[in-house]
N, C-alpha and C positions, 0 to 999 in steps of 0.2 A: 279224404280228410288227413291232414298231416299229423303224424304222431309226435307228441312232445318228447324232446330228447331226454328230459329228466325221467320220463317213464321208461325209456329204453335203457337208462342207466341203472335201474333198480336192481337187476341181478348183480351188477358190479358193487353197488352199495352193500348188499347182503354179504357178498363174498369178502369185502374189505372188513366189515364188522366181525365176521367169523375169524378172519386172520388176526385182527387186533385182539379179540378175546383169547384166542389160542396163545398168542405171544405173551399177553399179560398173565395167563395161567402158568406159563413156564418161567416167566420173569417177574414175579411179584415184587412190587416196590415196598420196602419196609416202611410201615407207618403211613403209607400213601394209599388212600382209597378213592380219591377223586376221579381217577381214570377207569376204575373198575366198572364192570357191568353188574348193576343191581337189578333184579328181575322187575320189580314194580316200576322203577324209574325207566328202565328200557322199554317196557310195555307202554308207558305213558308217552314216551318219545315216538315210538312207532305208530301209536294210534293218532297222535297229532300229525305225523307225517302223512298218513292215509287221509286224515281229515283235510289237510291242506290241498290234497289233490282233488277231493270231492267238492270242497267248499265253493270254488268258483262256479261250478255248474248249478249247485243248489242256490247260491246267492243270485246268480243270473235269473233264475226262474222266480225267486221270491221278490226280487227288487225291480224286475222289469215293469210290473204294473204301477209302481210309484215313481218311476224315473220321469223327471220333468220333460215336457214336450212330447213324449211318446207314451207315457204310462197312463192307463185308464183312470187310476186313482191318485195321480200326482197332485192335482189341484186340491183334492180332499185332504191329502196329507199336509200340504202347505197351509190350508185353512185351519187344520187342527193345530198346527204349530203356532199360528198367529192367535187363535182363540185361547190356547193354553197360556201363551205369553201374556195376553191381556188379563186373564184371570189372576195369574201370579203377580202382575204389576198392581192390579187393584188390591190384592191382599197386602202387598208391601205398603201401599199408600195408607190403607186402613190401619195397619199395625203401627206405622210411624205416627199417624195422627193420634191414635189411641195412646201410644206410649208417651208422646210429647205432652198430651193433656194430663196424663198421670203424673209425669215429672213436674210439670208446672204447678200441679195441685199438691205437690209434696207427698204423693202416694207411693213412696218407695218403702216397701216393708222393712221393718227394723232388722229382721233376721237377714235380709239381703245386705243392708248397709254394714252390718257387723260381721258378715261372713258366716253367720250361723246357718247350718243346714247345707253348706257346700259339701259336695261329694267328690271323691277322687276320681280321676279319669280311669276308664277301663276299656277293654277291647270293644265293647258295644258303642262307646262314645268316640273312639278313635280308630280309623281304618288305616292300616300301615301303608307307608309309602314304599313302593316296590323298589325303586332305584333312583335315589336322589342325584341331582346334578352336582358336580363338584363346586359350582360357583357359589352356592349359598351355604355350603358346608353342613356341619352337623345339625344345624337348625332344622334341617329337613326331616330328621328322624323324630317320630312322635315322642313327646315327653311322657314318661311313665310315672304315674302317681301324682301328676299335677293336680292342684286343687282347682275346680271349676266353680265359680261363684255365680249363681243365677242372677240375672238382672230383673228389673221390674217388668221388662217386656216378657221374659221367659215365664214369669209368675202370672202376669195378668192377661196375656193374649190367650184366647181359647185354643186348646189343643187342636180342635177341629179346623180352625182357621190356618194354623201352621201346617197341618197335613194337606189341606186343600192347596195352599200356596206352594208348598214344597213339591207336591205331586204334579201340579200344573207346570212348575218350572222344569222338572225332569222331563215331562211330556213334551214341552216346547223345544228343549234342546235336543232330545232324542229324535224328534221329528225333523228338526233342522239338520242334524247330522246325516240322516238318511237322504234327505233332499239334496243337500250340498254334495255329498260324496257320489251319489248316483249321477247327478248332473255333470260333475267334474269328470267322472270316468267316461261318460258318453261323449262329451265334447272334446276330450283329449286323446281319444283312441287313435292308434297309429293308422288304422284303416281309413279314418276320416281325415286326418291331417295330411296323409299322403296325397290325397286328391288336390290339395292346395299347393303342393310342391312343384316347382318348375323343373326339378331334377329327378333323375332316376339312375341310381348308381348300379343297377343291375344286380347280378349275383356273383360277381368276381371277387378276387382277393381284396380289392379296395373297399368294396361294399361291406364285406365281412369285418375288415379292420375298423372301419368307421362305426359299424354296429357294436362290436365288442368293446372298443375303447370308449365310445360314447355311452354305452349302457353302464360301464364301470364308473365313469365320471358322475353320471346322474345318480347311480346307486350310492356313491359316497355321500352325496348331499341328502338323499332320502333317508339313508341309514342314520346320518347325523341328526336329522330332524326327528327321527323316531325316538331319539333320546332327549330331545329338547322340547317336545310338545307332548303333553299328557294324552291328548287325543290319539296321537300316533303311537305313543308308548303303550297305551292300553292294548293295541294290536300286537306290538313287537315284544312285549314283556314275556310272552309265551316262550320265545326262544331263549330267554335268560333264566327261566324258572328252575332249571335243573341244578342241583348241587354237585352233579357229576360232570365230567368232561371227557367224552369219548365220541366215537363216530356216530353213535346213535343220537347224540345231542344235536347233530347237524340236521336230523330229520324232524326235530321238534319245531315245526314251522307254524306261523300264524294262520288262523282260519277266518279272520275278520278283515282281510285287506279290502274287501268291497266297501267297508264303512270308513275309509280314510281318504284323505286327499294327499297328493304328493307331486313332486316335480314330474311332469308326464314324460314317460319314456317315448311316447308318441312324437315328441319333438324330433327324434331321430328321423322320423319319416318326412319331416319338413326339409331335412337335409338330403332327401332322396333315397333313404334306406327303405327298402320294401318291408311292409309289415311282417311278412314271414321271416325275414332275416332278423327283425327286431326280436321276435319270439325265440329264434335260435340263439341270439345273443343272451337273452334272459336265461335260457337253459344252460348255456356254457358257463355263465356267471355262477349259477347255483351249483353246478357240478364241481366247479373249482372250489367253492366254499366247503364242500363236503370233507375233503381230505385234511383240511386245516383244523378240524375238530378232534385233535388227538394229543395225548400227552406222551405218546411213544416216540414221535419224532421231535427231538429237542431243538434242532437248528438245520437250516438249509444253507448255511454259510453266507458268502458274499451276495447271493441272490436276494437275501433279505433286505438289501438296500432298496430294491425296486419292487419285489413281489411280496404279497401277503404270505404269511407262513403260520404254522402251528404256534410258534412262540409269540408272534404278534397277536394272533387271535385269542390265545389264552389270556392275554392281558385284557382284551375286550370283554371277555366273559367274567372277569374278576370283580368281586364286590369290595375289594380293598379300596380305600379312599383315593389313592393316587392312580388307580386303574379305571375309575368311573368315567364313562363317556370318552374313551380313547380308542384309537385304531379302528376306524369305521370302514376302511377300505375293504374291497372284496378280492379282486385279482391283484391290483396294484396297491402297494402301501405308500406310493408316491403322493397320493392325494393328502394323506394325513401329514406327511412331512411338509408338504407345501402349505397346508392350511392350519397348521399348529395343533393338531390333535394326536400326534404320534407319541407313544410312550413305550420304551423298550421293556422287555421282561426283566424284572429284578427280583424282588422278594417273592416268596411262595404265594401263588395265586389262591385266593379263597373264592370258590365258585358259587354262583347263585345270586340272589337278590340281597339288598341291604337288610330287608326284613323278609325272610323266606315264608312262603305260604304253607309249607309242610303238608302237601297233599300230592297224590299221584292221580287224582281224579281229572281226566281230560277236560270235562265240562267246567270244573272250577278253575283249572289252569287257564283256560281260554277266556273266562268271564270275570275273574276276580277284580281286575283293575277297572273294568266297566262298572261293576257294582260299586266299587269305591268312589268313582266319579259321581255316580248317581246319588250316593249317600251325601257326599259333600255338597252337591247342588241342592239336594233336598233341604239341607240344614242351613244353607246360605240365605242371607236376607237382602242382598243387592244383586243386580244383574252384573255388576262389575266382578263380584266374586264368583258368581255362577259361571260366567263365560271364562273367567280366569282358571277355574278348576278344570275346565275342559281343554283350553288351548295353551295355557302357560305350562311351564316345566313341571315335572313331577316334584322337584324340590320346592318350588314355589308353593305347591299345595300343602306340603308338610309344614313349611314355615308359616303359612297362613293359619293353619290349624293350631299351631303351637301357642 
């Protein structure tokens, strides 16, 4: 069994973090704490790093029985999704019919029409947007203290019906996410696509060059989509959750990649790249990304025109408005320059999320955005909104709630 190169690199990761910590201890930056090692934050990052190594094996065992075409319970899961969708749809129809009848009969309570009884929004009513897109602007940030006026529907529809409808909608979409992601992963695996390729580039320099460059190109688009679709952001937000920026932050990796869809790296196998080389390209890509998570190295000079660097990646981790969703490249920054997402480092970077989650609990770090999606879907009243809260941008969700 071939050993993952990232596993072999672990001693180097640890040594580099120790060296960075020692350097920072001898050269403290006045008034600058973002690059320092804080114990709870570092432990959270390290635990997420270990989790990201274990997660693929655990996910493989858990999801194999529900993978379409091969899983024993795949049809049952699809049936559950359809049945739950039907229940939610029936609830929507009943509610709209009931509400329309009430409105036609003039049964809008006077306290609703006048606004009496409205209550201000609070954290129980609004789940914070983790990282809004720059496109929709500040509208993505939840409004604080906004007055929420109940409608006749909110007053008249039985709470039990709302719970049944919302719970069914969450169940339907959650089941669909598992079904679609497992099917996509199985059908786009490099080992499967390589069988359809008329080419075999072998294991020479050309094969490695195609694998590394190809992986980097696909990574750019997948990383960009991570920031543009809330489904993918729910997985990727883990990496942006720390308010510190040091080498340990690089290890704060997602643990739910099995529940996403992406541009398949298996496409490289259609070009004749052997699956083993595709995995090596993945490892090389991840290892390169490790060293750019530091505030110690300020610049790498003219190489920054072509290669990603600590300066470029500090921008990517910034929650400053002008830094949001920029510099998605891994090894090469050329992709960002070519496709209009490049931003040079300028003003001081503020790390973390636009609304930080203020926790070092790995379970909460990994799940908070999934929970936020579930809440939004639960409270939605149309399938357009429910699907939108899952697949559209994080910023759209915040604007829709506002």
